[in-house]
DONURO-753115 format. One record per residue: residue number from 1; residue in one letter; x, y, z of N, C-alpha, C, O in turn. Coordinates in nm, 2 decimals. Layout:
# DONURO-753115
num; residuo; nX; nY; nZ; caX; caY; caZ; cX; cY; cZ; oX; oY; oZ
NUM; A; X; Y; Z; X; Y; Z; X; Y; Z; X; Y; Z
...
# end
This chain:
# DONURO-753115
num; residuo; nX; nY; nZ; caX; caY; caZ; cX; cY; cZ; oX; oY; oZ
1; M; 7.68; 25.48; 10.90; 7.72; 25.35; 10.86; 7.63; 25.32; 10.74; 7.51; 25.34; 10.74
2; K; 7.68; 25.26; 10.63; 7.61; 25.22; 10.51; 7.61; 25.07; 10.50; 7.71; 25.01; 10.50
3; L; 7.49; 25.02; 10.47; 7.47; 24.87; 10.46; 7.48; 24.84; 10.31; 7.41; 24.90; 10.23
4; I; 7.56; 24.74; 10.27; 7.57; 24.69; 10.14; 7.54; 24.55; 10.13; 7.60; 24.47; 10.21
5; L; 7.44; 24.51; 10.05; 7.40; 24.37; 10.04; 7.46; 24.31; 9.92; 7.45; 24.36; 9.81
6; L; 7.54; 24.20; 9.93; 7.60; 24.13; 9.82; 7.52; 23.99; 9.80; 7.52; 23.91; 9.89
7; A; 7.46; 23.98; 9.69; 7.40; 23.85; 9.65; 7.29; 23.81; 9.75; 7.26; 23.69; 9.76
8; D; 7.24; 23.91; 9.82; 7.13; 23.88; 9.92; 7.16; 23.77; 10.02; 7.07; 23.71; 10.08
9; I; 7.29; 23.75; 10.04; 7.33; 23.64; 10.14; 7.40; 23.70; 10.26; 7.35; 23.67; 10.37
10; V; 7.50; 23.79; 10.25; 7.57; 23.84; 10.36; 7.57; 23.99; 10.35; 7.59; 24.05; 10.24
11; G; 7.54; 24.06; 10.46; 7.54; 24.20; 10.46; 7.68; 24.25; 10.50; 7.74; 24.20; 10.60
12; F; 7.73; 24.35; 10.43; 7.86; 24.41; 10.46; 7.84; 24.55; 10.49; 7.75; 24.62; 10.44
13; V; 7.92; 24.61; 10.58; 7.90; 24.75; 10.62; 8.03; 24.83; 10.58; 8.14; 24.77; 10.59
14; D; 8.01; 24.95; 10.54; 8.12; 25.05; 10.52; 8.11; 25.15; 10.64; 8.00; 25.21; 10.66
15; D; 8.21; 25.16; 10.72; 8.21; 25.26; 10.83; 8.33; 25.35; 10.81; 8.44; 25.30; 10.77
16; V; 8.32; 25.48; 10.84; 8.43; 25.57; 10.83; 8.49; 25.58; 10.96; 8.43; 25.61; 11.06
17; I; 8.62; 25.55; 10.97; 8.70; 25.55; 11.09; 8.83; 25.63; 11.07; 8.87; 25.65; 10.96
18; S; 8.90; 25.66; 11.18; 9.03; 25.73; 11.17; 9.13; 25.62; 11.16; 9.11; 25.51; 11.20
19; A; 9.25; 25.65; 11.10; 9.35; 25.55; 11.08; 9.40; 25.50; 11.22; 9.45; 25.39; 11.22
20; G; 9.39; 25.58; 11.32; 9.43; 25.54; 11.45; 9.34; 25.43; 11.51; 9.38; 25.36; 11.61
21; D; 9.23; 25.40; 11.45; 9.13; 25.30; 11.50; 9.14; 25.17; 11.42; 9.06; 25.08; 11.44
22; V; 9.24; 25.16; 11.33; 9.25; 25.04; 11.25; 9.33; 24.93; 11.33; 9.42; 24.96; 11.40
23; D; 9.28; 24.81; 11.32; 9.35; 24.69; 11.38; 9.40; 24.60; 11.27; 9.35; 24.60; 11.16
24; V; 9.50; 24.51; 11.31; 9.55; 24.41; 11.22; 9.43; 24.32; 11.19; 9.36; 24.28; 11.28
25; G; 9.42; 24.28; 11.06; 9.31; 24.20; 11.02; 9.19; 24.27; 10.96; 9.10; 24.21; 10.90
26; D; 9.19; 24.41; 10.98; 9.08; 24.49; 10.92; 9.10; 24.50; 10.77; 9.21; 24.50; 10.72
27; V; 8.98; 24.51; 10.71; 8.98; 24.53; 10.56; 8.94; 24.68; 10.55; 8.83; 24.72; 10.59
28; I; 9.02; 24.76; 10.48; 9.00; 24.90; 10.47; 9.01; 24.94; 10.32; 9.07; 24.87; 10.24
29; V; 8.96; 25.06; 10.30; 8.98; 25.12; 10.17; 9.07; 25.25; 10.19; 9.03; 25.34; 10.26
30; L; 9.18; 25.26; 10.13; 9.28; 25.37; 10.15; 9.22; 25.49; 10.08; 9.14; 25.48; 9.98
31; P; 9.26; 25.61; 10.12; 9.22; 25.73; 10.05; 9.26; 25.73; 9.90; 9.36; 25.68; 9.87
32; D; 9.17; 25.78; 9.82; 9.19; 25.79; 9.68; 9.21; 25.65; 9.61; 9.27; 25.64; 9.51
33; A; 9.15; 25.55; 9.67; 9.15; 25.41; 9.62; 9.01; 25.36; 9.62; 8.92; 25.40; 9.69
34; E; 8.98; 25.26; 9.53; 8.85; 25.20; 9.53; 8.85; 25.05; 9.58; 8.75; 25.00; 9.63
35; D; 8.97; 24.99; 9.57; 8.98; 24.85; 9.61; 9.02; 24.84; 9.76; 9.10; 24.92; 9.81
36; A; 8.96; 24.74; 9.82; 8.99; 24.72; 9.97; 9.12; 24.65; 9.98; 9.16; 24.57; 9.90
37; V; 9.19; 24.67; 10.10; 9.31; 24.60; 10.13; 9.30; 24.54; 10.27; 9.23; 24.59; 10.35
38; L; 9.38; 24.44; 10.29; 9.38; 24.37; 10.42; 9.51; 24.42; 10.50; 9.62; 24.42; 10.45
39; V; 9.49; 24.47; 10.62; 9.60; 24.52; 10.70; 9.66; 24.40; 10.78; 9.59; 24.33; 10.85
40; S; 9.79; 24.38; 10.75; 9.86; 24.26; 10.82; 9.95; 24.31; 10.93; 10.00; 24.23; 11.01
41; R; 9.99; 24.44; 10.93; 10.08; 24.49; 11.03; 10.06; 24.64; 11.05; 10.04; 24.71; 10.95
42; I; 10.08; 24.69; 11.17; 10.07; 24.83; 11.20; 10.19; 24.87; 11.29; 10.21; 24.81; 11.39
43; R; 10.26; 24.97; 11.24; 10.37; 25.02; 11.32; 10.36; 25.17; 11.34; 10.30; 25.24; 11.25
44; L; 10.41; 25.22; 11.44; 10.42; 25.36; 11.46; 10.54; 25.42; 11.39; 10.65; 25.38; 11.41
45; G; 10.51; 25.52; 11.30; 10.62; 25.58; 11.23; 10.63; 25.73; 11.27; 10.56; 25.78; 11.35
46; Q; 10.73; 25.79; 11.21; 10.75; 25.93; 11.24; 10.64; 26.01; 11.17; 10.63; 26.02; 11.05
47; G; 10.56; 26.07; 11.25; 10.45; 26.16; 11.20; 10.32; 26.08; 11.17; 10.23; 26.14; 11.11
48; G; 10.31; 25.95; 11.20; 10.19; 25.88; 11.16; 10.21; 25.73; 11.18; 10.29; 25.68; 11.26
49; L; 10.13; 25.66; 11.11; 10.12; 25.51; 11.12; 10.17; 25.45; 10.99; 10.15; 25.51; 10.88
50; I; 10.23; 25.33; 11.00; 10.28; 25.26; 10.88; 10.20; 25.13; 10.88; 10.22; 25.04; 10.96
51; F; 10.11; 25.11; 10.78; 10.03; 24.99; 10.76; 10.10; 24.90; 10.66; 10.15; 24.95; 10.55
52; T; 10.11; 24.77; 10.68; 10.15; 24.68; 10.58; 10.02; 24.62; 10.53; 9.95; 24.56; 10.60
53; V; 10.00; 24.63; 10.40; 9.87; 24.59; 10.34; 9.89; 24.51; 10.21; 10.00; 24.51; 10.15
54; A; 9.79; 24.43; 10.18; 9.79; 24.35; 10.06; 9.64; 24.35; 10.01; 9.55; 24.38; 10.09
55; S; 9.62; 24.31; 9.89; 9.49; 24.31; 9.83; 9.39; 24.22; 9.91; 9.43; 24.11; 9.95
56; A; 9.27; 24.27; 9.94; 9.18; 24.19; 10.02; 9.10; 24.10; 9.93; 9.03; 24.01; 9.98
57; S; 9.10; 24.12; 9.80; 9.02; 24.04; 9.71; 9.08; 23.90; 9.68; 9.01; 23.81; 9.65
58; G; 9.21; 23.89; 9.70; 9.28; 23.77; 9.68; 9.30; 23.74; 9.53; 9.35; 23.63; 9.49
59; A; 9.25; 23.83; 9.44; 9.25; 23.80; 9.30; 9.39; 23.81; 9.24; 9.43; 23.74; 9.15
60; S; 9.48; 23.89; 9.31; 9.61; 23.91; 9.26; 9.71; 23.84; 9.35; 9.76; 23.90; 9.44
61; A; 9.73; 23.71; 9.33; 9.82; 23.63; 9.42; 9.96; 23.68; 9.41; 10.04; 23.66; 9.50
62; T; 10.00; 23.74; 9.30; 10.14; 23.78; 9.28; 10.17; 23.92; 9.35; 10.28; 23.96; 9.36
63; E; 10.06; 23.99; 9.39; 10.08; 24.11; 9.46; 10.14; 24.09; 9.60; 10.08; 24.01; 9.67
64; E; 10.25; 24.16; 9.62; 10.31; 24.14; 9.75; 10.25; 24.25; 9.85; 10.19; 24.34; 9.81
65; E; 10.28; 24.22; 9.98; 10.24; 24.32; 10.08; 10.33; 24.45; 10.05; 10.44; 24.44; 10.01
66; R; 10.27; 24.56; 10.09; 10.34; 24.69; 10.07; 10.31; 24.78; 10.19; 10.20; 24.77; 10.25
67; P; 10.41; 24.86; 10.22; 10.39; 24.96; 10.33; 10.31; 25.08; 10.28; 10.33; 25.13; 10.17
68; V; 10.23; 25.13; 10.37; 10.15; 25.26; 10.34; 10.16; 25.35; 10.46; 10.13; 25.30; 10.57
69; R; 10.21; 25.47; 10.44; 10.22; 25.56; 10.55; 10.10; 25.66; 10.56; 10.07; 25.72; 10.45
70; L; 10.04; 25.67; 10.67; 9.92; 25.75; 10.69; 9.93; 25.83; 10.82; 9.99; 25.78; 10.92
71; S; 9.87; 25.95; 10.82; 9.86; 26.02; 10.94; 9.75; 25.96; 11.03; 9.66; 25.90; 10.97
72; A; 9.76; 25.96; 11.16; 9.66; 25.90; 11.24; 9.52; 25.97; 11.23; 9.42; 25.91; 11.28
73; M; 9.52; 26.09; 11.18; 9.40; 26.16; 11.17; 9.32; 26.14; 11.04; 9.21; 26.18; 11.02
74; I; 9.38; 26.07; 10.94; 9.32; 26.05; 10.81; 9.20; 25.96; 10.83; 9.19; 25.88; 10.92
75; R; 9.09; 25.98; 10.75; 8.97; 25.90; 10.76; 8.97; 25.79; 10.66; 9.01; 25.82; 10.54
76; L; 8.93; 25.67; 10.69; 8.93; 25.55; 10.61; 8.80; 25.49; 10.61; 8.72; 25.51; 10.71
77; R; 8.77; 25.41; 10.51; 8.65; 25.33; 10.51; 8.69; 25.19; 10.56; 8.78; 25.13; 10.50
78; K; 8.62; 25.14; 10.65; 8.65; 25.00; 10.71; 8.53; 24.91; 10.66; 8.42; 24.95; 10.67
79; R; 8.56; 24.79; 10.61; 8.46; 24.70; 10.57; 8.46; 24.58; 10.67; 8.56; 24.54; 10.72
80; G; 8.34; 24.53; 10.69; 8.32; 24.42; 10.78; 8.18; 24.36; 10.76; 8.09; 24.42; 10.69
81; R; 8.15; 24.25; 10.83; 8.02; 24.18; 10.82; 7.93; 24.25; 10.91; 7.96; 24.29; 11.02
82; D; 7.80; 24.26; 10.87; 7.70; 24.31; 10.96; 7.64; 24.19; 11.04; 7.55; 24.12; 10.98
83; L; 7.68; 24.17; 11.16; 7.64; 24.06; 11.24; 7.50; 24.07; 11.30; 7.44; 23.98; 11.34
84; A; 7.45; 24.20; 11.30; 7.32; 24.22; 11.35; 7.21; 24.19; 11.25; 7.09; 24.16; 11.29
85; G; 7.24; 24.18; 11.12; 7.14; 24.16; 11.02; 7.12; 24.02; 10.99; 7.04; 23.98; 10.91
# end
């Protein structure tokens, strides 16, 4: 787990998880992407999972939710608050 401090106020963590461990409401970074997305829906698809995601930054209000198909074995970075710190 890697700790990232933003503006010395809140600690955020990047954790590597499998796509099968993602829950609705999680903020993740998709493979080959740098920007985080918010997962709003998860469905079981043929051969993997279908995530409905939108930008987590909120900067692009015009961006609509989009489906992303992933194998359950793919590894993703999950972002969240470090509540222990």
